[in-house]
GUSEFI-58244 format. One record per residue (C-alpha): z, y, x; residue in three letters. Coordinates in steps of 0.05 Angstrom, whole numbers, padded with zeros to 5 digits, always signed. Example, Ala and Ser with C-alpha at 12.3 -4.5 7.8 and 13.67 -1.06 7.14 Angstrom:
BEGIN
+00156-00090+00246ALA+00143-00021+00273SER
//
This chain:
BEGIN
+00226+00650-00883UNK+00300+00638-00898UNK+00341+00633-00834UNK+00411+00620-00808UNK+00439+00628-00738UNK+00494+00583-00710UNK+00532+00615-00651UNK+00572+00581-00597UNK+00610+00615-00540UNK+00631+00686-00523UNK+00626+00754-00556UNK+00561+00766-00517UNK+00530+00708-00555UNK+00557+00735-00621UNK+00525+00802-00605UNK+00459+00769-00585UNK+00458+00730-00650UNK+00470+00793-00690UNK+00411+00827-00655UNK+00366+00767-00669UNK+00386+00767-00742UNK+00370+00841-00748UNK+00302+00831-00714UNK+00285+00772-00760UNK+00303+00813-00822UNK+00260+00871-00795UNK+00203+00822-00787UNK+00207+00803-00861UNK+00250+00741-00859UNK+00311+00730-00904UNK+00381+00715-00879UNK+00421+00662-00918UNK+00494+00643-00913UNK+00489+00568-00926UNK+00456+00519-00878UNK+00426+00479-00936UNK+00387+00541-00958UNK+00357+00555-00890UNK+00286+00536-00872UNK+00295+00562-00800UNK+00359+00551-00761UNK+00370+00581-00692UNK+00427+00554-00649UNK+00455+00602-00597UNK+00483+00560-00541UNK+00538+00567-00489UNK+00540+00531-00422UNK+00603+00558-00390UNK+00636+00491-00404UNK+00603+00424-00414UNK+00637+00413-00481UNK+00608+00478-00509UNK+00538+00460-00486UNK+00542+00391-00516UNK+00563+00420-00583UNK+00502+00465-00585UNK+00455+00409-00563UNK+00486+00361-00613UNK+00481+00411-00670UNK+00408+00423-00653UNK+00394+00348-00653UNK+00426+00341-00722UNK+00384+00398-00749UNK+00320+00369-00720UNK+00335+00303-00754UNK+00334+00340-00821UNK+00262+00361-00809UNK+00240+00289-00820UNK+00266+00293-00892UNK+00235+00361-00906UNK+00303+00396-00907UNK+00286+00441-00848UNK+00219+00471-00826UNK+00238+00498-00758UNK+00294+00493-00707UNK+00302+00538-00647UNK+00352+00539-00589UNK+00370+00603-00553UNK+00420+00624-00500UNK+00451+00602-00435UNK+00439+00527-00442UNK+00364+00539-00446UNK+00365+00578-00381UNK+00406+00523-00347UNK+00364+00465-00372UNK+00295+00497-00369UNK+00239+00449-00390UNK+00289+00392-00391UNK+00313+00419-00458UNK+00253+00384-00489UNK+00274+00318-00458UNK+00341+00325-00495UNK+00308+00352-00558UNK+00235+00330-00561UNK+00222+00358-00630UNK+00253+00426-00618UNK+00205+00481-00640UNK+00223+00534-00590UNK+00274+00548-00535UNK+00292+00618-00510UNK+00335+00641-00452UNK+00388+00694-00461UNK+00347+00753-00437UNK+00287+00738-00482UNK+00321+00734-00550UNK+00280+00794-00573UNK+00218+00750-00574UNK+00244+00703-00627UNK+00209+00736-00687UNK+00142+00729-00650UNK+00158+00657-00631UNK+00172+00641-00704UNK+00103+00667-00722UNK+00071+00625-00666UNK+00107+00563-00692UNK+00083+00577-00763UNK+00013+00582-00734UNK+00019+00512-00707UNK+00048+00519-00636UNK+00105+00473-00617UNK+00155+00465-00560UNK+00150+00538-00538UNK+00194+00554-00478UNK+00212+00625-00456UNK+00256+00630-00394UNK+00273+00701-00371UNK+00271+00730-00302UNK+00339+00746-00272UNK+00328+00822-00277UNK+00293+00822-00345UNK+00320+00872-00396UNK+00318+00842-00467UNK+00282+00873-00525UNK+00324+00891-00585UNK+00389+00906-00549UNK+00406+00962-00599UNK+00386+00922-00661UNK+00445+00915-00709UNK+00458+00885-00777UNK+00507+00940-00797UNK+00549+00914-00855UNK+00620+00928-00835UNK+00667+00974-00798UNK+00667+00938-00730UNK+00610+00926-00682UNK+00596+00898-00613UNK+00555+00939-00565UNK+00527+00908-00501UNK+00531+00957-00443UNK+00526+00909-00383UNK+00481+00849-00376UNK+00490+00792-00326UNK+00541+00784-00271UNK+00540+00790-00195UNK+00611+00766-00181UNK+00591+00695-00164UNK+00659+00661-00176UNK+00657+00590-00148UNK+00666+00555-00216UNK+00623+00599-00259UNK+00551+00587-00281UNK+00543+00654-00316UNK+00505+00690-00259UNK+00454+00633-00258UNK+00441+00635-00333UNK+00450+00709-00350UNK+00420+00738-00287UNK+00436+00799-00244UNK+00477+00857-00270UNK+00441+00912-00308UNK+00478+00972-00336UNK+00444+01004-00397UNK+00433+01079-00391UNK+00494+01117-00417UNK+00453+01161-00463UNK+00423+01098-00495UNK+00493+01069-00507UNK+00519+01135-00536UNK+00460+01141-00582UNK+00470+01070-00607UNK+00543+01083-00622UNK+00527+01148-00657UNK+00481+01110-00705UNK+00534+01057-00717UNK+00586+01110-00732UNK+00540+01144-00782UNK+00534+01077-00818UNK+00609+01071-00825UNK+00630+01033-00762UNK+00700+01054-00743UNK+00711+01009-00682UNK+00663+00987-00627UNK+00676+00935-00573UNK+00636+00947-00509UNK+00612+00882-00478UNK+00598+00859-00407UNK+00613+00798-00366UNK+00653+00844-00320UNK+00650+00908-00360UNK+00687+00953-00311UNK+00628+00943-00263UNK+00586+00986-00310UNK+00541+01030-00267UNK+00554+00994-00202UNK+00488+00957-00189UNK+00442+01008-00222UNK+00458+01080-00243UNK+00481+01088-00315UNK+00480+01164-00310UNK+00423+01205-00281UNK+00416+01275-00254UNK+00394+01301-00322UNK+00459+01280-00356UNK+00510+01336-00362UNK+00570+01331-00316UNK+00635+01301-00342UNK+00677+01355-00376UNK+00740+01320-00351UNK+00715+01311-00280UNK+00705+01236-00286UNK+00663+01208-00229UNK+00666+01133-00243UNK+00612+01110-00292UNK+00655+01070-00340UNK+00711+01121-00352UNK+00657+01173-00359UNK+00624+01131-00413UNK+00692+01125-00449UNK+00697+01201-00446UNK+00628+01209-00478UNK+00641+01157-00533UNK+00708+01189-00550UNK+00669+01249-00575UNK+00627+01209-00625UNK+00643+01234-00695UNK+00668+01182-00743UNK+00685+01131-00689UNK+00760+01117-00688UNK+00770+01061-00638UNK+00738+01037-00573UNK+00752+00968-00543UNK+00719+00933-00485UNK+00719+00864-00452UNK+00722+00829-00403UNK+00751+00864-00342UNK+00763+00853-00268UNK+00825+00880-00232UNK+00781+00917-00182UNK+00761+00963-00239UNK+00832+00982-00259UNK+00828+01049-00223UNK+00868+01113-00232UNK+00808+01142-00270UNK+00810+01084-00320UNK+00884+01094-00332UNK+00872+01169-00341UNK+00819+01153-00393UNK+00868+01109-00431UNK+00919+01166-00429UNK+00871+01222-00448UNK+00829+01190-00502UNK+00869+01163-00561UNK+00807+01126-00587UNK+00809+01079-00527UNK+00852+01020-00550UNK+00911+01002-00506UNK+00891+00930-00494UNK+00855+00898-00436UNK+00831+00826-00426UNK+00841+00817-00352UNK+00825+00745-00329UNK+00866+00723-00268UNK+00849+00648-00267UNK+00904+00631-00215UNK+00966+00659-00184UNK+00954+00625-00117UNK+00923+00668-00063UNK+00893+00606-00032UNK+00858+00586-00096UNK+00837+00658-00112UNK+00802+00661-00045UNK+00769+00593-00058UNK+00747+00616-00126UNK+00715+00679-00098UNK+00755+00724-00142UNK+00757+00781-00090UNK+00830+00801-00102UNK+00898+00776-00082UNK+00958+00761-00126UNK+00990+00826-00103UNK+00927+00867-00119UNK+00924+00837-00189UNK+00997+00852-00203UNK+00987+00923-00177UNK+00932+00932-00230UNK+00980+00906-00283UNK+01034+00954-00259UNK+00986+01013-00261UNK+00971+00999-00335UNK+01043+00984-00356UNK+01073+01043-00319UNK+01038+01093-00365UNK+01051+01050-00428UNK+01102+00993-00427UNK+01073+00969-00494UNK+01003+00963-00464UNK+00976+00895-00485UNK+00948+00849-00432UNK+00913+00783-00443UNK+00883+00736-00392UNK+00845+00672-00375UNK+00875+00616-00333UNK+00843+00554-00303UNK+00887+00493-00291UNK+00867+00434-00249UNK+00817+00470-00203UNK+00797+00424-00146UNK+00854+00420-00096UNK+00905+00455-00140UNK+00973+00431-00116UNK+01039+00435-00152UNK+01056+00495-00109UNK+00991+00530-00131UNK+01007+00514-00203UNK+01078+00543-00197UNK+01048+00605-00166UNK+01006+00614-00229UNK+01067+00604-00273UNK+01106+00657-00235UNK+01049+00707-00236UNK+01041+00698-00311UNK+01115+00712-00321UNK+01114+00772-00275UNK+01053+00802-00309UNK+01084+00790-00378UNK+01019+00773-00413UNK+01018+00784-00488UNK+00972+00724-00495UNK+00936+00676-00449UNK+00875+00631-00457UNK+00883+00569-00415UNK+00825+00524-00396UNK+00824+00457-00361UNK+00776+00458-00303UNK+00709+00423-00312UNK+00653+00427-00260UNK+00587+00461-00279UNK+00521+00441-00246UNK+00498+00486-00190UNK+00564+00521-00178UNK+00600+00520-00111UNK+00661+00485-00139UNK+00618+00428-00167UNK+00610+00405-00095UNK+00686+00396-00089UNK+00723+00333-00109UNK+00751+00341-00180UNK+00816+00311-00155UNK+00866+00334-00208UNK+00872+00279-00260UNK+00859+00291-00333UNK+00931+00274-00348UNK+00956+00325-00298UNK+00909+00378-00324UNK+00936+00366-00394UNK+01008+00370-00370UNK+00996+00436-00334UNK+00959+00462-00394UNK+01017+00446-00441UNK+01068+00476-00393UNK+01031+00542-00391UNK+01021+00542-00466UNK+01095+00532-00476UNK+01111+00587-00427UNK+01064+00635-00462UNK+01093+00618-00530UNK+01161+00641-00506UNK+01133+00701-00470UNK+01092+00723-00530UNK+01153+00718-00574UNK+01194+00760-00525UNK+01140+00813-00520UNK+01131+00818-00595UNK+01207+00820-00607UNK+01207+00888-00573UNK+01161+00915-00627UNK+01207+00899-00686UNK+01227+00965-00718UNK+01167+01003-00692UNK+01111+01031-00736UNK+01041+01009-00717UNK+00976+01040-00741UNK+00929+00983-00758UNK+00856+00978-00777UNK+00854+00935-00840UNK+00808+00874-00834UNK+00822+00842-00902UNK+00863+00786-00932UNK+00900+00742-00883UNK+00864+00678-00866UNK+00927+00636-00876UNK+00953+00670-00939UNK+00905+00708-00984UNK+00963+00742-01017UNK+00976+00781-00953UNK+00931+00827-00915UNK+00920+00834-00840UNK+00893+00880-00787UNK+00901+00897-00714UNK+00938+00951-00678UNK+00912+00988-00616UNK+00938+00931-00573UNK+00894+00880-00612UNK+00957+00848-00641UNK+00948+00815-00709UNK+00993+00849-00761UNK+01003+00816-00829UNK+01032+00855-00888UNK+01042+00852-00963UNK+00992+00896-01001UNK+01046+00916-01051UNK+00999+00910-01110UNK+00952+00963-01082UNK+00908+00931-01029UNK+00879+00980-00979UNK+00805+00983-00965UNK+00776+00942-00909UNK+00764+00988-00851UNK+00819+01036-00870UNK+00879+01054-00827UNK+00949+01042-00852UNK+01018+01048-00819UNK+01060+00985-00818UNK+01134+00979-00800UNK+01144+00915-00761UNK+01199+00872-00792UNK+01188+00804-00760UNK+01156+00779-00696UNK+01122+00713-00678UNK+01088+00694-00613UNK+01018+00714-00637UNK+01028+00755-00700UNK+01072+00810-00727UNK+01096+00816-00799UNK+01112+00882-00832UNK+01109+00928-00892UNK+01070+00992-00907UNK+01106+01057-00896UNK
//
């Protein structure tokens, strides 16, 4: 059966979709690139924000409508929206063939067979502690890969629905992760990105290392830095990234791992959400403004060029102008290389949904624009400091905006665009680029 997967949401969803694709191919189905060629379409949904969920539901409805004209045989929905909606998903989409929660995506090939045998409206909702099948399944076709190391989340931030839809934390055994990365490296993968909702909590809820694992040669005792140490020894692997982080995990051992293992990229996505201690407490973030900035200082003290990105929420219930200005000042003090700013929207079942959403849409938009403008100037200033330096970049291919130029990323995840000089490098190769010009979100340079 010819299939296509549409993915909405975070990198975890991208990784889940890749695993489903690999499992479907292994079951004898054929992947296609164009929607019009697909007999089966699976939509991987996100529910972190209402808009993302509605996009996935709307797309599924449009696909189901095509079944009436014989243009599609089967439509399935997977992911976080299924877990949130439960059986109500069939009220929104009565002719949906199957719906699968995020920890049961490994069942999809079997569900397809059941649908082909005549079953309809199949619903599979995972338990909170369920470990999915097919976590290590990959469609290896490039030089970069996502690797899930931590499932679920136990942080319980007031605004976030992720713990309800992705379940409790589960850290995959370290030896399983290392073996997966070794296979990827043998197939030509140069860079892996380790995934978890709060990736630095790896090994906190359940042991990731057991008594049969050899001790850390470097004396690392914390599970995540110890994993970085092990992965740094994988032959053929050149870069290790990970996302997303929590400031409580920015320990001395993590900084030592950055310093000792050149393969670990010097970039960290470290969501802060607010610069107001009052709101941080209300959000349940479990750190103060000062503790967050201490984590930033710890990373920048060993490398002033260390790249930091973050997430910010504007318009959280009760956010005053004073709270907003506290966020502005924290962002300036932290000196973020880039920021992703979101206007607050309540999600069903979260603690903050019980609060009055009292910041107007107009004010949320204003605050959003102010922070975006601040970040534009800050990003420009940070990148100006890199003009004249030479960066090693991993080549990703022609630039999306100008096919005559090529682009890649440095260790800090900065986009670097350069002229191929009539001799384009191979995708997945490393080249050195002298930075000649800086913009808020990209660097321009030439090969040296």
